[in-house]
C-alpha positions in Angstrom: 5.7 -53.5 22.5 3.1 -55.6 20.5 2.8 -52.8 17.9 6.6 -52.7 17.4 6.8 -56.5 17.0 4.0 -56.4 14.4 5.7 -53.6 12.5 9.0 -55.6 12.5 7.2 -58.7 11.3 5.6 -56.7 8.4 8.9 -55.2 7.5 10.6 -58.7 7.3 7.7 -60.2 5.3 7.4 -57.3 2.8 10.9 -56.2 2.3 13.1 -59.0 3.7 14.6 -56.5 6.1 15.2 -56.1 9.8 16.9 -53.6 12.2 19.3 -54.5 15.0 20.2 -52.2 17.8 23.9 -52.4 18.6 26.5 -50.4 20.8 27.5 -48.5 17.7 23.9 -47.7 16.6 21.1 -49.2 14.6 22.1 -51.4 11.6 19.6 -52.0 8.9 19.8 -55.3 7.2 18.3 -55.6 3.8 18.0 -58.7 1.5 18.1 -58.6 -2.2 17.0 -62.0 -3.4 15.5 -63.9 -6.3 15.0 -61.9 -9.5 15.2 -58.1 -9.6 11.7 -57.0 -10.9 11.6 -54.1 -13.2 8.7 -52.5 -15.1 7.2 -55.9 -15.9 5.3 -57.9 -13.3 6.8 -61.4 -12.8 4.7 -64.4 -12.1 3.6 -64.9 -8.4 5.6 -68.1 -8.3 8.9 -66.2 -8.9 10.6 -64.8 -5.8 11.4 -61.2 -6.6 13.0 -58.0 -5.3 10.8 -55.0 -6.4 12.7 -51.9 -7.2 9.8 -49.6 -6.3 10.1 -50.9 -2.8 13.9 -50.8 -2.5 14.4 -47.3 -4.0 12.4 -45.3 -1.4 13.5 -47.6 1.3 17.2 -46.8 0.6 16.5 -43.1 0.5 14.7 -43.3 3.8 17.7 -45.2 5.4 20.1 -42.5 4.2 18.0 -39.7 5.7 17.2 -41.5 9.0 18.9 -40.2 12.1 18.3 -43.5 13.8 20.1 -45.8 11.3 23.9 -45.9 11.5 24.7 -48.4 8.7 23.4 -50.8 6.1 24.1 -54.5 5.6 23.1 -55.9 2.2 22.6 -59.6 2.0 22.6 -60.7 -1.6 21.3 -64.0 -3.2 20.0 -62.9 -6.6 19.9 -64.5 -10.1 19.9 -61.0 -11.6 16.9 -59.5 -13.5 16.0 -56.2 -14.9 19.1 -54.2 -15.9 17.6 -50.7 -15.4 16.1 -51.6 -12.1 19.2 -53.3 -10.9 21.5 -50.4 -11.9 19.1 -47.9 -10.3 19.3 -49.7 -7.0 23.1 -50.0 -7.3 23.5 -46.3 -8.0 21.5 -45.4 -4.9 23.6 -47.7 -2.7 26.8 -46.3 -4.2 25.6 -42.7 -3.5 24.8 -43.3 0.1 27.1 -41.5 2.6 26.3 -43.9 5.5 28.5 -47.0 6.0 27.4 -49.8 3.7 28.6 -53.4 3.5 27.4 -56.1 1.1 27.6 -59.9 1.5 27.1 -62.3 -1.4 25.6 -65.6 -0.2 24.6 -68.3 -2.6 24.8 -66.1 -5.8 25.2 -62.6 -7.0 24.6 -63.2 -10.7 24.2 -60.9 -13.7 23.0 -57.5 -12.6 23.7 -58.7 -9.0 27.4 -58.0 -9.7 26.9 -54.2 -9.7 24.7 -54.5 -6.6 27.4 -56.4 -4.8 30.2 -53.9 -5.5 28.0 -50.8 -4.9 28.6 -50.9 -1.1 31.6 -49.3 0.5 33.0 -52.7 1.3 32.0 -56.1 -0.2 32.2 -59.6 1.1 31.5 -63.0 -0.5 31.1 -66.4 1.2 33.5 -69.1 -0.1 30.7 -71.2 -1.5 29.0 -68.3 -3.3 29.3 -67.5 -7.0 28.8 -64.7 -9.4 28.0 -65.0 -13.1 29.5 -62.3 -15.4 28.0 -62.3 -19.0 27.0 -59.8 -21.7 23.8 -57.9 -21.7 20.8 -60.1 -22.9 17.3 -59.2 -23.5 14.2 -61.4 -24.0 11.1 -60.8 -26.0 10.7 -59.2 -29.4 13.5 -56.8 -30.4 14.1 -54.8 -33.7 17.2 -56.2 -35.5 19.0 -53.0 -36.4 22.3 -51.1 -35.9 20.5 -48.9 -33.5 19.5 -51.8 -31.3 23.1 -53.1 -31.3 24.4 -49.7 -30.3 21.8 -49.5 -27.4 22.9 -53.0 -26.2 26.6 -51.8 -26.4 25.9 -48.6 -24.4 24.0 -50.4 -21.7 26.8 -53.0 -21.5 29.4 -50.1 -21.2 27.5 -48.6 -18.4 27.5 -51.9 -16.4 31.2 -52.3 -17.0 32.0 -48.7 -16.1 30.0 -49.0 -12.9 31.6 -52.3 -11.8 35.2 -51.2 -12.5 34.6 -47.9 -10.8 33.3 -49.5 -7.6 35.7 -52.5 -7.4 39.4 -53.3 -8.0 38.9 -55.4 -11.0 40.4 -53.9 -14.3 38.2 -53.2 -17.3 40.3 -55.7 -19.3 39.7 -58.6 -16.8 36.1 -57.9 -16.4 35.5 -57.9 -20.2 37.5 -61.1 -20.5 35.2 -62.8 -17.9 32.2 -61.3 -19.7 33.1 -62.6 -23.1 34.6 -66.0 -22.3 33.3 -68.8 -24.6 34.8 -71.8 -22.9 33.4 -71.5 -19.3 29.6 -72.0 -19.7 27.9 -74.8 -21.6 25.1 -72.8 -23.1 26.1 -69.2 -22.7 28.9 -66.6 -23.1 30.4 -65.5 -19.8 32.0 -66.8 -16.6 31.0 -68.1 -13.2 33.5 -67.0 -10.5 33.4 -68.4 -7.0 34.3 -66.8 -3.7 38.2 -67.0 -3.8 38.4 -66.0 -7.4 36.0 -63.1 -7.0 38.4 -61.7 -4.4 41.7 -62.5 -6.2 40.5 -60.8 -9.4 39.5 -57.6 -7.4 35.8 -57.9 -8.1 34.9 -58.4 -4.3 37.0 -56.9 -1.5 37.1 -59.8 0.9 36.2 -63.4 1.6 34.0 -63.8 4.6 30.7 -64.6 6.2 28.1 -62.8 8.3 30.5 -62.1 11.3 33.2 -60.6 9.0 30.7 -58.4 7.2 29.3 -57.1 10.5 32.7 -56.5 12.0 33.6 -54.4 9.0 30.4 -52.5 9.2 31.0 -51.7 12.9 34.4 -50.4 12.0 33.0 -48.1 9.3 30.4 -46.9 11.7 33.0 -46.1 14.4 35.2 -44.2 11.9 32.0 -42.3 10.8 31.2 -41.4 14.4 
């Protein structure tokens, strides 16, 4: 018993994850918070989600006979594009029931992560920032760099529109808006608007997300 408790404590501390035994099976609850860390290490003072932890964890959840469904709890400012898309692609490719819940914020690359689940929820007070691809550091100013940015942005737009009900035109309009943010291009959408535009499936909180996940598990069984 003590060994199991220590293992659960380690899982929560290291991955921000926990398991719950329910009448429909075991639900794995995984948090994606702070900044999505990619190939570069971020400062220790920055709260991060490390893709090298999440990728094998998702694969093991999909293969586990003990786990019936996955609940993703999102409160992220975004982060590394490739790492975020890699996580989103794995979630989208899972056969097991998956439900996401945006709490606080699901910004930038957090948008593909939110829509990757089979059903997505957002709290009324939560918000999501949609903006063009940005990169920091030294870049080469050339047509090839511009085309690379354009192709990366297209891949994000394609993923989001394929896994949600928002149209490509509306998503690009949000992305390129110039009158919504004081110092940037893009749009911040809150709970109700995220649902009304088709980006997120439903407005709700933890109870709603869990009820939906139980329904998906029951259908799967």
